[in-house]
ZAZA-120380 format. One record per residue (C-alpha): residue in one letter; x, y, z. Coordinates in steps of 0.1 Angstrom, whole numbers, padded with zeros to 4 digits, always signed. Layout:
N
AXYZ ...
This chain:
468
M+1095+0790+0776 D+1129+0807+0778 A+1132+0837+0801 A+1145+0858+0773 L+1123+0859+0742 D+1131+0871+0708 A+1115+0905+0699 D+1088+0890+0676 N+1075+0864+0701 A+1077+0887+0731 F+1048+0907+0719 D+1026+0876+0715 V+1025+0866+0751 G+1015+0898+0770 L+1041+0898+0796 P+1039+0915+0830 F+1070+0936+0829 R+1077+0935+0866 A+1094+0902+0857 V+1127+0921+0853 E+1131+0922+0891 L+1122+0885+0897 L+1146+0873+0871 G+1174+0896+0882 W+1172+0919+0852 R+1182+0955+0858 E+1153+0979+0856 D+1155+1013+0840 R+1165+1042+0862 N+1130+1053+0870 G+1123+1019+0886 A+1088+1018+0872 P+1078+0987+0853 L+1053+1006+0832 V+1078+1031+0818 A+1105+1005+0815 A+1082+0982+0796 A+1071+1009+0771 R+1107+1019+0765 R+1116+0982+0758 I+1087+0980+0734 F+1100+1009+0714 E+1136+0997+0714 H+1125+0962+0703 E+1144+0946+0732 P+1137+0911+0744 L+1112+0909+0772 P+1113+0883+0800 Q+1087+0857+0808 I+1076+0844+0841 K+1047+0821+0852 R+1028+0849+0867 A+1021+0863+0833 A+0996+0835+0826 S+0981+0837+0860 A+0975+0875+0856 G+0955+0868+0824 I+0974+0893+0803 P+0979+0870+0773 Q+0942+0861+0772 A+0932+0898+0774 L+0954+0907+0745 A+0942+0878+0725 S+0906+0888+0730 L+0913+0924+0720 Q+0932+0912+0689 R+0903+0890+0679 T+0878+0919+0683 A+0900+0942+0662 R+0902+0917+0634 E+0865+0911+0635 A+0857+0948+0635 Q+0879+0954+0605 R+0868+0924+0586 K+0831+0929+0591 H+0832+0967+0590 E+0817+0970+0625 R+0819+0993+0656 H+0831+0976+0688 L+0836+0988+0724 A+0858+0966+0746 L+0862+0973+0783 V+0891+0959+0803 T+0887+0960+0840 G+0909+0951+0869 V+0922+0958+0904 P+0948+0986+0909 G+0981+0975+0894 A+0967+0945+0875 G+0984+0956+0843 K+0955+0973+0824 T+0978+1001+0811 L+1004+0977+0800 V+0978+0957+0782 G+0967+0989+0764 L+1002+0999+0755 Q+1011+0965+0741 F+0978+0962+0722 V+0985+0995+0705 Y+1020+0983+0697 L+1007+0951+0682 T+0981+0967+0661 R+1001+0999+0652 F+1035+0989+0640 S+1037+0969+0608 E+1058+0970+0576 D+1039+1002+0567 D+1041+1024+0597 S+1022+1051+0579 E+0989+1031+0585 R+0990+1040+0622 P+0957+1021+0630 A+0959+1025+0668 V+0967+1052+0694 F+0970+1051+0732 L+0950+1079+0749 S+0949+1090+0785 G+0933+1118+0805 N+0961+1112+0831 G+0983+1141+0821 P+1013+1130+0843 L+1012+1094+0829 V+1012+1108+0793 K+1042+1132+0802 V+1061+1104+0819 L+1058+1081+0790 Q+1065+1107+0764 H+1095+1119+0784 A+1108+1083+0787 L+1101+1073+0751 K+1110+1107+0735 N+1078+1102+0714 Q+1045+1121+0714 I+1026+1102+0688 F+1023+1067+0702 V+1009+1081+0735 Q+0986+1111+0734 D+0965+1133+0758 V+0929+1124+0754 H+0917+1159+0759 G+0938+1172+0731 F+0926+1144+0709 L+0890+1152+0716 I+0896+1189+0711 R+0908+1181+0676 Y+0883+1155+0666 G+0853+1158+0690 G+0825+1182+0695 N+0815+1200+0662 S+0848+1192+0645 S+0847+1176+0611 R+0883+1164+0613 L+0889+1126+0614 P+0919+1108+0630 T+0939+1084+0609 E+0935+1057+0636 H+0906+1033+0637 I+0915+1019+0672 W+0916+1041+0703 V+0927+1028+0736 Y+0914+1050+0764 D+0933+1045+0796 E+0913+1050+0828 A+0881+1054+0808 Q+0860+1054+0840 R+0873+1090+0843 A+0858+1103+0811 W+0842+1137+0816 D+0804+1141+0817 G+0787+1167+0795 E+0787+1194+0823 R+0824+1192+0827 V+0830+1192+0789 L+0808+1223+0786 S+0828+1242+0812 K+0861+1233+0796 R+0854+1230+0758 G+0823+1249+0752 H+0800+1221+0740 G+0777+1198+0760 L+0787+1164+0747 S+0802+1141+0772 E+0835+1125+0763 H+0816+1092+0761 E+0793+1107+0734 D+0823+1123+0716 F+0840+1090+0712 V+0809+1071+0702 R+0800+1098+0676 L+0835+1098+0663 G+0833+1060+0660 M+0802+1065+0638 R+0819+1091+0616 V+0852+1072+0610 P+0848+1054+0577 D+0844+1016+0575 W+0851+1005+0611 A+0861+1015+0646 M+0872+1000+0679 L+0873+1017+0712 V+0891+1000+0741 G+0883+1014+0776 L+0907+1005+0804 I+0886+1007+0836 G+0901+1012+0870 E+0871+1009+0893 G+0868+1032+0923 Q+0895+1057+0911 E+0874+1086+0899 I+0890+1116+0916 H+0881+1146+0894 L+0849+1166+0890 G+0830+1154+0860 E+0841+1118+0865 E+0814+1106+0888 G+0789+1093+0862 G+0807+1060+0858 L+0802+1033+0832 K+0765+1041+0827 L+0775+1071+0806 W+0791+1048+0780 S+0758+1029+0778 D+0739+1061+0775 A+0762+1074+0747 I+0757+1043+0726 E+0719+1044+0732 A+0718+1081+0721 S+0739+1074+0690 G+0714+1050+0675 G+0744+1031+0661 D+0750+0994+0660 W+0777+0988+0685 T+0790+0955+0700 I+0802+0957+0736 H+0828+0933+0749 C+0832+0932+0787 P+0835+0909+0818 Q+0804+0895+0833 H+0804+0917+0864 I+0797+0949+0844 A+0776+0934+0816 S+0743+0945+0833 V+0753+0982+0828 F+0748+0976+0790 D+0714+0958+0792 G+0695+0963+0759 H+0727+0964+0739 N+0746+0938+0719 V+0769+0924+0747 V+0795+0897+0744 V+0807+0886+0778 E+0844+0879+0779 D+0858+0873+0813 E+0893+0873+0800 L+0889+0911+0799 E+0890+0912+0837 L+0925+0913+0852 T+0923+0901+0888 V+0960+0897+0899 T+0980+0928+0908 L+1014+0931+0893 R+1023+0964+0908 S+1038+0948+0940 H+1058+0917+0937 V+1049+0906+0972 A+1016+0922+0981 G+0987+0912+0958 E+0965+0919+0988 L+0973+0956+0988 H+0942+0968+0970 Q+0921+0946+0994 W+0938+0962+1024 V+0931+0997+1011 R+0895+0989+1004 S+0889+0975+1039 L+0907+1005+1054 L+0887+1031+1035 D+0854+1012+1040 G+0860+1015+1077 R+0865+0978+1084 L+0897+0982+1104 A+0898+0947+1119 E+0895+0932+1085 A+0922+0954+1072 S+0945+0943+1100 S+0939+0906+1092 I+0949+0914+1056 A+0979+0934+1067 H+0995+0907+1088 P+1004+0883+1060 M+1016+0913+1039 Q+1040+0923+1066 V+1052+0887+1069 A+1058+0886+1032 D+1080+0917+1036 Y+1055+0942+1023 N+1061+0969+1048 L+1032+0991+1060 Y+1045+1018+1084 V+1030+1048+1100 T+1049+1077+1117 R+1043+1112+1130 D+1079+1122+1122 I+1085+1131+1086 E+1123+1133+1090 E+1123+1097+1104 A+1104+1086+1073 K+1129+1103+1050 R+1158+1087+1068 Y+1143+1053+1064 V+1137+1054+1027 R+1171+1069+1020 T+1189+1043+1041 R+1168+1014+1027 Y+1178+1021+0991 E+1212+1036+0997 G+1234+1027+0968 D+1206+1014+0946 E+1202+1039+0918 D+1173+1020+0902 K+1149+1023+0932 R+1123+1051+0934 Y+1109+1067+0966 G+1092+1100+0970 L+1066+1122+0987 L+1029+1118+0980 G+1000+1139+0994 S+0964+1149+0989 S+0957+1180+0968 K+0932+1191+0995 A+0958+1190+1023 K+0959+1221+1044 N+0984+1211+1071 L+1010+1191+1052 P+1028+1222+1039 L+1037+1230+1075 F+1056+1197+1076 G+1074+1201+1043 L+1049+1184+1020 N+1035+1213+1000 T+1006+1201+0979 S+0991+1236+0973 F+0982+1247+0938 Q+1010+1272+0937 A+1036+1246+0948 T+1025+1219+0924 R+1017+1240+0893 G+1053+1237+0882 F+1055+1200+0889 R+1072+1181+0861 P+1062+1144+0863 G+1087+1132+0836 P+1119+1142+0854 W+1103+1134+0888 Y+1098+1098+0879 N+1126+1093+0854 D+1156+1114+0865 P+1185+1099+0885 V+1189+1106+0922 S+1215+1133+0914 S+1189+1155+0898 L+1171+1181+0919 R+1139+1171+0900 S+1141+1135+0910 C+1114+1121+0934 C+1143+1106+0955 R+1154+1141+0965 L+1122+1143+0987 I+1116+1179+0977 E+1086+1180+0954 V+1053+1163+0963 A+1031+1144+0939 T+0994+1146+0945 E+0967+1120+0936 F+0965+1138+0902 S+1002+1133+0896 C+1007+1097+0906 Q+0976+1079+0894 G+0986+1051+0871 L+1022+1053+0882 E+1041+1038+0910 L+1071+1041+0933 D+1091+1014+0952 F+1084+1030+0986 P+1063+1062+0988 I+1059+1084+1019 V+1022+1092+1019 G+1011+1123+1038 W+0977+1121+1055 D+0958+1153+1063 T+0926+1165+1078 D+0908+1164+1045 L+0899+1128+1055 V+0897+1120+1092 W+0885+1090+1112 D+0856+1099+1136 G+0856+1066+1154 V+0830+1050+1131 Q+0838+1061+1095 W+0860+1084+1074 H+0847+1120+1073 T+0856+1149+1050 K+0848+1186+1052 V+0830+1199+1022 G+0836+1235+1012 R+0807+1257+1002 S+0821+1262+0968 S+0824+1224+0961 K+0807+1213+0929 A+0813+1176+0935 H+0782+1153+0935 D+0798+1133+0963 A+0828+1151+0978 R+0834+1123+1004 Q+0837+1097+0977 L+0862+1118+0957 R+0883+1121+0989 L+0881+1084+0995 N+0891+1077+0959 S+0920+1102+0962 Y+0934+1083+0992 R+0928+1050+0974 V+0951+1062+0947 L+0977+1075+0971 L+0978+1043+0991 T+0982+1020+0962 R+1014+1034+0946 G+1040+1014+0965 R+1056+0982+0953 D+1078+0973+0983 G+1057+0991+1009 M+1049+1026+1021 I+1051+1049+1051 V+1020+1069+1060 F+1030+1102+1076 V+1003+1116+1100 P+1012+1151+1112 L+1013+1155+1150 L+0980+1173+1152 T+0952+1166+1177 E+0925+1164+1150 L+0945+1135+1134 D+0951+1115+1166 A+0920+1092+1158 T+0932+1088+1122 Y+0967+1077+1135 A+0950+1052+1158 A+0928+1039+1130 L+0959+1032+1108 L+0975+1013+1137 S+0942+0993+1142 A+0943+0986+1104 G+0977+0969+1107 C+1002+0996+1101 R+1033+0993+1122 V+1050+1022+1140 L+1082+1032+1122 R+1108+1030+1149 R+1140+1023+1130 T+1176+1034+1135 V+1204+1033+1111 V+1231+1007+1122 A+1262+0994+1105 G+1253+0972+1076 G+1216+0982+1074 L+1184+0989+1094 A+1173+0974+1126 S+1141+0977+1146 
């Protein structure tokens, strides 16, 4: 197939939009394939094709979802389809393209599909890039309008819920919206109320629950269907089918995306992060070595200024590349080193300009001023982030340990911290630098990262580039 496809055919193959770099195409200024892809979809531009698209299974996942949508509409049925995958496997891109395929026709007023996300920064980045607030919507606003005791009905029959594993449980909804229905129940009940037919697509990123109220997991979707008494058909990969025992389940393994597209050279990144956070440092090191050989750079430093010099020099003159500061929202010491992730510092954070603006903008991530927390970067990516590591997650010689405050309402605060760092550590496409402040209580953590395969950042700027 030709590298450049015509607009009509491009949307039939489910392309991994990272292809622009491999084929020498120029990316959009934000450097993020997700936003670039969405923008191209809206502008009806040709999309490139590479062999990796088929290996990632994106065309098969899209074909499965389209078959289910046609079946639901033709037979007047209710269907729940769950797409799972490793971080960066293209779940969000599948959702965006599926909405495009089902939404835009000769009669745009039909609007049968909508892309929903509880990831506020992702919604804002996409809306900012697309200059459109209808195609992509905030799931919480959607459920305030149509969920709970509301009698209103949306015009769409298909709802694509990005990061559906993060749906709120009833306790969280009660505290935020005043009724005790979980978001899972809200959607299932809404599906029962919408006339004729309904299809809910959940994009599931496993192990990325980072908010309170997100810890119930997939079982809450099963419970919601059970409580509704409705006749729903569930489509999902084999490895999660047991969650829906007793329901009408159709196993479709093409709904599992197993190849990461976020990094063009490090498909093993999620495996490295998993081994690191599971405390298997030797295993992590064995994974890191081939990543380093393949030019996916994993660095660790205790000098934040050295880290900043490195990324600025690495991408000097390349306006398309994106690098920036990331840090945990629970960090207490990072502000002392110029990475202020406190509530007061981040409340005015604007993800749209941070990801999209050119380097000349004070709001751009590349200015290395503002810091994105796990809540501001989930589902998005940078070419080379600097990830601040603080005492909210420390290595005690055997495992990762976190301090739990007396006011914590989390069911498993340690797991939420691990998941937060899982998000922070899987944002980079070319590599990352982990910055560990020079504090005694972080010495063991620094040593653990070295044992896991990170290399010490000792680079100086020389004529013509960087040298060790």
